[in-house]
C-alpha positions in Angstrom: -19.5 -20.5 36.8 -18.3 -23.1 39.4 -17.7 -22.1 43.0 -15.1 -23.8 45.2 -15.6 -24.2 48.9 -13.2 -25.4 51.6 -14.3 -26.9 55.0 -12.6 -24.8 57.7 -11.6 -27.7 59.9 -10.9 -30.6 57.6 -9.7 -28.7 54.5 -11.9 -30.8 52.2 -12.9 -29.0 49.0 -16.1 -29.1 47.1 -17.0 -27.6 43.8 -20.5 -26.5 42.9 -21.0 -26.1 39.2 -22.7 -27.4 36.1 -21.9 -31.0 37.1 -24.3 -30.6 40.0 -27.1 -29.6 37.7 -26.4 -32.5 35.4 -26.2 -35.0 38.3 -29.5 -33.9 39.8 -31.1 -34.0 36.3 -30.0 -37.6 36.0 -30.2 -39.0 39.5 -33.0 -36.7 40.9 -33.9 -37.4 44.5 -30.9 -39.7 45.1 -28.5 -36.9 44.3 -30.4 -34.5 46.7 -30.0 -37.1 49.4 -26.3 -37.6 48.5 -25.7 -33.9 48.9 -27.5 -33.9 52.3 -30.4 -31.8 51.1 -32.8 -33.9 53.2 -35.7 -31.5 53.2 -35.6 -31.1 49.4 -35.2 -34.8 48.9 -38.2 -35.4 51.1 -40.3 -32.7 49.3 -39.3 -34.1 45.9 -40.3 -37.5 47.0 -43.7 -36.2 48.2 -44.2 -34.3 45.0 -43.5 -37.5 43.0 -45.7 -39.7 45.2 -48.9 -37.6 45.5 -49.9 -37.8 41.8 -49.2 -41.5 41.7 -51.4 -42.2 44.7 -54.2 -39.8 43.6 -54.3 -40.6 39.9 -52.2 -43.4 38.4 -48.6 -44.4 38.0 -48.6 -42.9 34.5 -48.4 -39.5 36.1 -44.9 -40.3 37.3 -43.8 -40.0 33.7 -45.0 -36.4 33.7 -43.9 -35.3 37.2 -40.5 -36.9 37.4 -39.0 -34.9 34.5 -40.6 -31.7 35.8 -39.1 -32.2 39.3 -35.7 -33.1 37.9 -35.6 -30.1 35.6 -36.8 -27.7 38.4 -34.1 -29.0 40.8 -31.4 -28.9 38.1 -32.1 -25.2 37.6 -32.0 -24.4 41.4 -29.4 -26.9 42.7 -26.3 -24.6 42.3 -27.8 -21.7 44.3 -29.2 -24.2 46.9 -25.7 -25.8 47.4 -23.9 -22.5 47.6 -26.3 -21.2 50.3 -26.0 -24.5 52.2 -22.2 -24.5 52.2 -22.1 -20.9 53.3 -24.7 -21.5 56.0 -22.7 -24.5 57.4 -19.6 -22.3 57.7 -17.6 -23.4 54.6 -15.2 -20.9 53.2 -15.7 -19.8 49.6 -12.4 -19.8 47.7 -13.9 -18.2 44.7 -14.6 -19.4 41.2 -13.0 -22.5 40.0 -10.0 -22.0 37.8 -9.3 -18.5 39.2 
């Protein structure tokens, strides 16, 4: 279910739903940075870089899908918590 948030001062609206999961699955670390999830983007970059430096670049083919899948499962809850923490107002589910 998609959640709609409104910024209290600017009135800008953001929707958090399945599209966020799909975008992080496709774009990975770049989408985390786009959504200003800097700590998670940094952590994902480190998780991707460590096996490459320790072993070989072929490990990237194993870790990249795992990191993308893990973040695609968690991104909606992460974004909802982030918007609420930053003071955005939840308008309720999309389409309601």
